[in-house]
N, C-alpha and C positions, 0 to 999 in steps of 0.2 A: 422458503425461509431456509437461511444456513447455519450454520455454526461456527463464527467465526477460528479463522483459524489459531489464534493465539489461546484460543479455547480448549487443541486438541490436545491426545496426549504427548507431552515432552521427553519423556525418556528419552530415544534413541533417535528421536526427531531433529536434536540441536548436534547431535553426533554427524548423522550423516550431513546434514547443513553443513555443518563446516567443513567437513571432508571434500563436499561438492565444493565448497568457496575457496578452501586453501589447496585442493589438492593439483596435480598440473592438469593443465589441458593441452593437447595436442594443437603443434602450430604458433603457441605461445610462451615468453619467458615464465609468465609468473599470469596464474588468473585471478590474483587476487587485486592486478595492476587495470585489467580492464574494468573489474565492477566499479572499483571506487574513480575509475574516470567516466562512467559512465551518472553515477553518483553527483560528481563533481558536477556534470553539464546540466543535472537537472536542478542543482539549486535546492536551500535550505530557505524553512520561512520557523520564526518564532511558535510554538504554541499559542502563544497571548497572545499572536498578531493576526489568528486565524479569524474569521465571522462568529460570531456565536451561535449560529449554527452547526458547523463543524465543531465545535465544543461541543454541540450535543449529540449528534452524530459519531463521534470519538467515546464518549459517554455508552451511549446503545452498544457501540460494537463492544466497549467493555466487559456489562451487563448482559453479553448475550442475546440484545432486543429488548422489545419489543420492536422491529422495524417498521417504517412507515410506509414500504412499497416493496410488492412483493420480488422485483430483482433485485434489491439489496442483500449481496453475500452471494451470488455469484462470481462464478470463475471469470477474472479479467484474464486475456488473453494476450495484453502486450502487445497488439498489433502494430503497435504505432512503432516500435521499438526504442522508445525513450527511457525506460526505464531498465535496470540492469536484469540482463537474460537469465535468465529460470524456467525448471521444467514447468509444464502444465501444470493448472492447479495451486500454483505458489502463491498468487496474485487473489485479493477479493474486491468484490467494488461496491459501494455504499452511499446514496445518496446527499448528499447537502442539501436542504432543503433552501429554494432561494424563494423567499416573501416575493409575493405578489405570480410567481410562474405559473401560467396553468399548467406545465407537468412539471415531471422530476427538474427540468433547469440543466445545469451545461455543469455543476460543484459536485464533484466526487473526493471521498476518502478513497483510496487502494492501499489493504495491506499488503504486507506481506506474510511470513510464515514466522517470521520473527516477531520477539515480542516490540510492541509499540513501532516499530517495521511499518508506519503511517507516509504515505504520501497524499498531497492534496491537490488536486486541478480544480480551476475556475473556468476552464476554455473548454471542458470536454476531452479531456484529451491531446490536447495543443501542447500544453506545457506541463509539467509539474514540478512539486516543491518536496522535499523530505520534512516532516516534519520533528523539528527540536523541542523536544519538552524539557529542557536542562535551561531553556532561557522566556 
């Protein structure tokens, strides 16, 4: 079991993350533009529209566990390159229980290092939706 990134020491992490996100990147006019384009292509979903099991998973993440599966909290490598590009270890994955599924199923919450930067996938990393906690 891994401690969720949102519980890690936040002191300098936000400054480093902000510098990485906002700083210039070779070959691009702005580093912020590619990230916002990627997030838009991912889509959004209201927290209230998620299945109840996703609410349970997000609650467990916020509490630091315990998690139902040993792989919950492992680093998500973003091999699909659907989420905004970040350094290794930025994203972590957690199982959203699928009632009646004999395995972990296909639903996950992927967290980023920012507070409540949570993505929901119902189709095992084919599509992602950024969770909007404001609606």
